[in-house]
C-alpha positions as CSV (number, residue, x, y, z in Angstrom):
1,X,63.4,-0.8,-140.8
2,X,61.6,-3.3,-138.7
3,X,59.3,-2.8,-135.8
4,X,57.1,-0.1,-134.4
5,X,58.5,3.4,-134.8
6,X,57.3,4.4,-131.3
7,X,60.2,2.3,-129.9
8,X,62.9,4.0,-131.9
9,X,65.5,5.8,-129.8
10,X,64.6,3.9,-126.6
11,X,67.9,1.9,-126.4
12,X,66.3,-1.5,-127.4
13,X,68.3,-2.1,-130.6
14,X,71.7,-3.1,-129.1
15,X,70.0,-5.2,-126.4
16,X,67.9,-6.9,-129.0
17,X,70.9,-7.6,-131.2
18,X,72.9,-9.0,-128.3
19,X,70.0,-11.3,-127.3
20,X,69.5,-12.5,-130.9
21,X,73.2,-13.4,-131.2
22,X,73.0,-15.3,-127.9
23,X,69.8,-17.1,-129.0
24,X,71.5,-18.0,-132.3
25,X,74.5,-19.5,-130.6
26,X,72.4,-21.3,-128.0
27,X,69.5,-22.6,-130.1
28,X,70.6,-22.6,-133.7
29,X,74.4,-23.3,-133.9
30,X,76.4,-23.7,-130.7
31,X,79.6,-23.5,-132.7
32,X,78.8,-20.0,-134.1
33,X,81.3,-17.7,-132.6
34,X,81.8,-14.9,-135.2
35,X,79.1,-12.5,-136.4
36,X,79.4,-10.0,-139.1
37,X,77.3,-6.9,-140.0
38,X,78.0,-4.2,-142.6
39,X,76.3,-0.9,-142.2
40,X,76.8,1.9,-144.7
41,X,79.5,4.4,-143.9
42,X,76.7,7.0,-143.8
43,X,74.6,5.1,-141.3
44,X,76.1,6.5,-138.2
45,X,73.1,5.5,-136.0
46,X,73.4,1.8,-137.0
47,X,77.2,1.9,-136.4
48,X,76.6,3.3,-132.9
49,X,74.1,0.5,-132.1
50,X,76.4,-2.2,-133.4
51,X,79.4,-0.9,-131.4
52,X,77.1,-0.8,-128.3
53,X,76.2,-4.4,-129.0
54,X,79.9,-5.4,-129.0
55,X,80.8,-5.2,-132.7
56,X,84.2,-3.9,-133.7
57,X,85.1,-2.2,-137.0
58,X,87.1,-4.6,-139.1
59,X,87.5,-2.9,-142.4
60,X,85.7,-0.5,-144.8
61,X,84.9,-2.0,-148.3
62,X,83.3,-1.0,-151.5
63,X,80.2,-3.0,-152.5
64,X,80.8,-4.5,-155.9
65,X,77.3,-5.5,-157.0
66,X,73.6,-5.4,-156.1
67,X,71.4,-2.6,-154.9
68,X,74.2,-0.9,-153.0
69,X,76.9,-1.2,-155.7
70,X,79.7,1.3,-155.3
71,X,78.7,2.3,-151.8
72,X,81.2,2.1,-148.9
73,X,80.2,-0.1,-146.0
74,X,82.0,-0.9,-142.8
75,X,82.5,-4.5,-142.0
76,X,82.0,-5.0,-138.3
77,X,82.7,-8.2,-136.4
78,X,81.6,-9.6,-133.0
79,X,83.5,-12.6,-131.7
80,X,82.0,-14.8,-129.0
81,X,83.6,-17.5,-126.8
82,X,82.2,-20.9,-127.4
83,X,80.9,-22.4,-124.1
């Protein structure tokens, strides 16, 4: 995890993620309109935060290599309008 543990459970995660996405679209790539995230199927807390931040479940998938090989993750997508 990142950040100070005393702020866990305070409702900041979804808001921070939403603001990061808006910052990215505004200051980094104004054409960025689709954001992906892939929490583990077992990470219910992260899934809740991502849904709260506007991500929708697209599809579960099995990781094929790396540290999380053979684990099931949920691909989640957030689509923004380009202004």
